[in-house]
Backbone as CSV, one residue per row, in Angstrom:
resi,resn,N_x,N_y,N_z,CA_x,CA_y,CA_z,C_x,C_y,C_z
1,UNK,150.701,-12.738,75.791,150.449,-13.211,77.333,149.462,-14.113,77.517
2,UNK,150.589,-15.074,78.504,149.565,-16.463,78.614,149.787,-16.530,80.002
3,UNK,147.972,-16.928,80.580,148.490,-16.865,82.345,147.954,-18.471,82.545
4,UNK,148.748,-18.903,83.400,148.945,-20.316,83.665,148.673,-20.496,85.350
5,UNK,147.325,-21.152,85.482,147.016,-21.752,87.136,146.738,-23.076,86.872
6,UNK,147.513,-24.230,88.323,147.666,-24.997,88.363,146.220,-25.519,89.168
7,UNK,146.433,-26.372,89.643,145.515,-27.158,90.865,145.763,-28.848,90.427
8,UNK,145.497,-29.370,91.477,145.142,-31.122,91.359,146.354,-30.859,92.879
9,UNK,147.197,-30.094,93.274,148.081,-30.752,94.394,147.434,-31.287,95.932
10,UNK,148.424,-31.891,96.194,147.963,-32.120,97.936,148.322,-32.920,98.977
11,UNK,147.832,-33.780,99.450,148.682,-34.943,100.202,148.365,-36.863,99.829
12,UNK,149.284,-37.253,99.453,149.100,-38.587,99.450,149.893,-39.698,99.551
13,UNK,149.486,-41.066,100.034,150.014,-41.923,100.381,150.740,-42.637,99.072
14,UNK,151.986,-42.755,99.664,152.509,-43.549,98.350,151.912,-44.714,97.757
15,UNK,151.541,-45.367,96.150,150.779,-45.759,95.846,149.749,-45.267,95.119
16,UNK,149.297,-43.943,95.796,147.992,-43.829,95.684,148.322,-43.056,94.295
17,UNK,147.779,-41.315,93.531,147.131,-41.038,92.378,147.101,-39.720,92.714
18,UNK,147.319,-38.966,92.087,146.326,-37.504,91.588,146.418,-37.233,90.334
19,UNK,145.401,-35.953,89.666,145.749,-35.533,88.680,145.852,-34.275,88.581
20,UNK,147.056,-33.257,88.455,147.293,-32.078,88.132,146.497,-31.750,86.727
21,UNK,145.985,-30.359,87.007,145.242,-29.629,85.704,146.279,-28.019,86.042
22,UNK,146.118,-27.310,84.655,147.032,-26.235,84.168,145.690,-25.581,83.008
23,UNK,144.780,-24.861,83.733,144.182,-23.834,83.194,145.215,-22.756,82.231
24,UNK,145.090,-22.937,81.017,145.675,-21.136,80.084,145.324,-20.837,79.370
25,UNK,145.059,-19.348,79.272,144.089,-18.396,79.164,145.290,-16.890,78.782
26,UNK,144.457,-16.206,78.490,145.322,-15.206,76.921,144.939,-15.930,75.629
27,UNK,146.324,-15.860,75.593,146.776,-15.922,74.043,146.002,-17.757,73.760
28,UNK,146.237,-17.592,72.246,145.377,-19.049,71.837,146.535,-19.994,72.244
29,UNK,145.702,-20.989,73.221,146.693,-22.347,73.714,147.112,-23.344,72.675
30,UNK,146.740,-23.169,71.790,147.246,-24.535,70.644,148.810,-25.204,69.822
31,UNK,149.504,-23.434,69.961,150.638,-23.358,68.975,152.141,-24.175,70.405
32,UNK,151.853,-24.057,71.228,152.253,-23.903,72.602,152.995,-25.419,72.399
33,UNK,154.091,-25.953,72.718,154.324,-26.746,73.560,154.579,-26.695,75.309
34,UNK,154.051,-27.472,75.779,153.320,-27.645,77.403,154.273,-28.259,78.060
35,UNK,154.772,-28.023,79.621,155.881,-28.897,79.780,155.063,-28.693,81.457
36,UNK,155.094,-29.747,82.415,155.262,-30.206,83.794,156.417,-30.564,84.012
37,UNK,157.397,-29.722,85.282,158.415,-29.713,86.287,157.764,-29.330,87.333
38,UNK,159.632,-29.844,88.328,158.557,-30.037,89.794,159.717,-29.775,90.288
39,UNK,159.909,-29.455,91.358,161.020,-28.326,92.904,160.900,-28.809,93.912
40,UNK,161.889,-29.880,94.086,161.565,-30.577,95.482,162.359,-29.915,96.276
41,UNK,162.548,-29.465,97.554,162.780,-28.959,98.762,164.456,-28.970,98.645
42,UNK,165.345,-27.982,98.777,166.681,-27.186,98.971,167.021,-28.131,96.695
43,UNK,166.281,-28.461,96.415,166.242,-28.978,95.111,166.625,-27.744,93.610
44,UNK,167.231,-28.802,92.428,166.763,-27.891,91.570,165.433,-27.700,90.914
45,UNK,165.265,-27.206,90.165,164.105,-27.175,89.180,164.037,-28.236,87.998
46,UNK,163.383,-29.492,87.700,163.464,-30.106,86.589,162.493,-30.560,86.577
47,UNK,162.898,-31.347,85.232,161.909,-31.422,84.119,161.146,-32.930,84.337
48,UNK,159.908,-32.503,84.386,158.771,-34.536,84.892,158.899,-34.530,83.068
49,UNK,158.168,-33.956,82.224,156.713,-34.489,80.713,156.491,-32.945,80.258
50,UNK,156.729,-33.809,79.168,156.013,-32.262,77.949,155.369,-33.161,77.124
51,UNK,154.708,-31.652,76.603,154.219,-32.485,75.209,153.788,-31.276,73.897
52,UNK,154.403,-31.575,72.960,154.684,-30.244,71.861,153.834,-30.222,71.005
53,UNK,154.052,-29.533,70.380,152.635,-28.699,69.112,153.983,-28.775,68.392
54,UNK,153.576,-29.117,66.845,152.500,-30.021,66.679,152.275,-31.421,66.821
55,UNK,151.614,-32.466,67.041,151.447,-33.610,66.667,151.585,-34.035,68.405
56,UNK,151.035,-33.519,69.281,151.148,-34.568,70.934,152.062,-35.120,70.786
57,UNK,153.589,-34.762,70.466,154.807,-35.748,71.231,154.998,-35.831,72.539
58,UNK,155.037,-36.650,73.047,155.212,-36.423,74.557,156.607,-36.805,74.972
59,UNK,156.935,-36.264,75.687,158.098,-36.641,76.641,158.334,-37.248,78.108
60,UNK,159.005,-38.080,78.819,159.290,-37.675,80.529,160.226,-38.112,80.577
61,UNK,161.326,-37.647,82.073,161.527,-38.045,82.415,162.008,-39.201,83.100
62,UNK,162.711,-39.896,82.525,163.120,-41.520,82.984,162.327,-42.063,84.382
63,UNK,162.295,-41.297,85.314,161.712,-41.299,86.860,160.347,-41.681,86.829
64,UNK,159.437,-41.029,86.043,158.643,-40.785,86.502,157.530,-41.837,84.568
65,UNK,158.462,-42.513,84.324,157.728,-43.020,82.385,157.021,-43.900,83.245
66,UNK,155.582,-44.369,82.782,155.034,-45.977,83.016,153.908,-45.383,83.788
67,UNK,154.487,-44.235,84.580,153.522,-44.100,85.925,152.685,-42.519,85.614
68,UNK,153.692,-41.461,84.892,152.934,-40.086,84.574,152.173,-40.109,83.101
69,UNK,151.339,-39.412,83.118,150.818,-39.521,81.757,150.319,-37.549,81.337
70,UNK,150.783,-37.373,80.331,150.631,-35.795,80.158,149.799,-35.493,79.179
71,UNK,148.798,-35.085,79.141,147.523,-34.753,78.265,147.526,-33.246,78.060
72,UNK,146.899,-33.123,77.010,146.552,-31.793,76.721,144.964,-31.706,76.228
73,UNK,143.906,-30.957,76.675,142.403,-30.370,75.592,142.001,-29.605,75.553
74,UNK,142.324,-29.432,73.915,142.077,-28.022,73.495,141.420,-27.521,73.615
75,UNK,139.309,-27.936,73.835,138.576,-27.554,73.556,138.863,-27.006,75.101
76,UNK,139.139,-27.334,76.239,138.931,-26.706,77.817,140.464,-25.939,77.482
77,UNK,141.071,-25.560,76.761,143.371,-24.955,77.238,143.194,-25.220,77.939
78,UNK,144.060,-26.752,78.759,143.900,-27.167,79.477,144.513,-28.660,79.650
79,UNK,145.972,-28.561,80.182,147.004,-29.388,80.183,147.070,-30.530,81.059
80,UNK,147.126,-31.453,81.339,146.893,-31.937,82.722,148.177,-33.335,82.568
81,UNK,148.685,-33.201,83.988,149.505,-33.922,84.357,148.975,-35.485,85.175
82,UNK,148.225,-36.668,84.553,148.040,-37.876,85.718,149.535,-38.826,85.768
83,UNK,148.817,-38.837,87.167,150.107,-39.359,88.350,149.925,-40.662,89.074
84,UNK,149.876,-41.665,88.556,149.535,-42.785,89.174,151.069,-43.274,90.062
85,UNK,151.218,-44.364,91.456,152.347,-44.985,91.740,153.444,-44.194,92.192
86,UNK,152.323,-43.144,92.863,153.448,-41.670,93.324,153.903,-42.822,94.599
87,UNK,155.381,-41.530,94.594,156.819,-42.642,95.465,156.821,-40.915,96.247
88,UNK,157.172,-41.295,97.794,157.372,-40.017,98.161,158.881,-39.382,97.492
89,UNK,159.667,-40.054,96.670,160.496,-39.439,96.101,159.733,-37.898,94.897
90,UNK,157.780,-38.265,94.726,157.926,-37.733,93.958,157.355,-36.366,94.695
91,UNK,157.673,-35.689,95.665,156.891,-34.701,96.547,157.626,-33.260,95.976
92,UNK,157.073,-32.321,96.067,157.883,-31.343,94.887,156.220,-30.650,95.057
93,UNK,156.851,-28.720,94.127,155.789,-28.262,93.986,155.974,-28.414,92.567
94,UNK,155.535,-28.760,92.023,154.861,-28.567,90.521,154.396,-27.300,89.395
95,UNK,155.358,-27.758,88.881,154.940,-26.453,87.834,154.382,-26.529,86.279
96,UNK,153.675,-26.393,85.930,153.316,-26.046,83.935,154.290,-24.450,83.404
97,UNK,154.584,-25.264,82.153,154.773,-23.980,81.149,154.269,-24.266,80.313
98,UNK,154.643,-23.456,79.274,154.287,-22.781,78.117,155.400,-21.994,77.316
99,UNK,155.659,-22.392,76.062,156.729,-22.273,75.484,156.463,-21.796,73.450
100,UNK,157.153,-21.914,72.915,157.340,-22.117,71.759,158.777,-22.067,70.887
101,UNK,159.765,-22.343,72.002,160.618,-22.197,70.866,161.918,-22.927,71.762
102,UNK,161.244,-24.320,71.341,161.689,-25.586,71.458,161.131,-26.593,71.014
103,UNK,162.524,-27.713,70.347,162.137,-28.248,69.294,162.892,-29.865,70.223
104,UNK,162.364,-30.635,69.746,163.068,-32.598,70.451,163.741,-31.674,71.830
105,UNK,164.347,-32.512,72.254,165.139,-32.342,73.850,164.659,-31.545,74.526
106,UNK,165.146,-30.452,73.204,164.943,-29.209,74.659,163.920,-28.258,75.078
107,UNK,162.892,-29.144,74.710,161.940,-28.776,74.980,161.379,-29.983,76.945
108,UNK,162.813,-30.036,77.288,163.416,-31.042,78.297,164.049,-29.389,79.422
109,UNK,164.446,-28.327,79.166,165.095,-26.983,79.468,164.024,-26.210,79.952
110,UNK,164.194,-25.182,81.039,163.207,-24.575,81.306,163.103,-23.704,81.180
111,UNK,165.005,-23.345,80.615,164.967,-21.411,79.810,163.640,-21.909,78.448
112,UNK,163.648,-22.626,78.219,162.641,-22.854,77.418,161.245,-22.283,77.070
113,UNK,161.073,-22.389,78.401,159.577,-21.810,78.179,159.018,-20.325,79.239
114,UNK,158.369,-19.653,78.419,157.934,-18.233,78.419,157.108,-18.507,79.674
115,UNK,156.448,-19.082,80.091,155.053,-18.684,80.438,154.925,-19.940,81.829
116,UNK,154.863,-19.350,83.289,154.551,-20.810,83.976,153.303,-20.320,85.422
117,UNK,152.998,-20.932,85.994,151.992,-20.920,86.534,152.894,-21.152,87.553
118,UNK,152.100,-20.742,88.896,152.486,-20.274,90.677,153.096,-21.507,90.876
119,UNK,152.430,-22.677,90.348,152.854,-24.478,91.055,152.108,-24.753,92.005
120,UNK,151.744,-26.104,92.100,150.530,-26.536,93.462,151.550,-27.581,93.747
121,UNK,151.641,-27.462,95.390,152.822,-28.665,96.053,151.706,-29.897,96.527
122,UNK,152.893,-31.339,96.217,152.646,-32.190,95.935,153.085,-32.950,97.108
123,UNK,152.858,-33.604,98.648,153.525,-34.700,99.483,152.506,-35.866,99.325
124,UNK,153.930,-36.881,99.473,153.850,-38.594,98.937,154.247,-38.683,100.112
125,UNK,153.102,-39.347,101.357,153.864,-39.929,102.375,154.399,-41.249,102.929
126,UNK,154.928,-41.883,103.128,155.857,-43.253,102.620,154.284,-44.082,104.124
């Protein structure tokens, strides 16, 4: 069992930055693929970014490439999402997720993740 707790959400103006954190506890953090997903009001949950084990291979949805950076600190059991140049369309609840069962582009699928955090809300004002 892995417990995930996100933090770092809030209200920010367009063009601003935020950094989300997701602290993992329970089983060892190391072999898990970790992902960030988001869900805007009235929309389905969508993939944002993933960092895969092994090798820390990163993947992003096109809409956040060159603006968001996913990273992980194994010593702190923490996953991060650095978000720059935020846009109003980035407004959503952001969730971190952990899973063992994906390879390559499969890691973009929410169903491949076994553990989820409670979410942290981000509002980007125009």
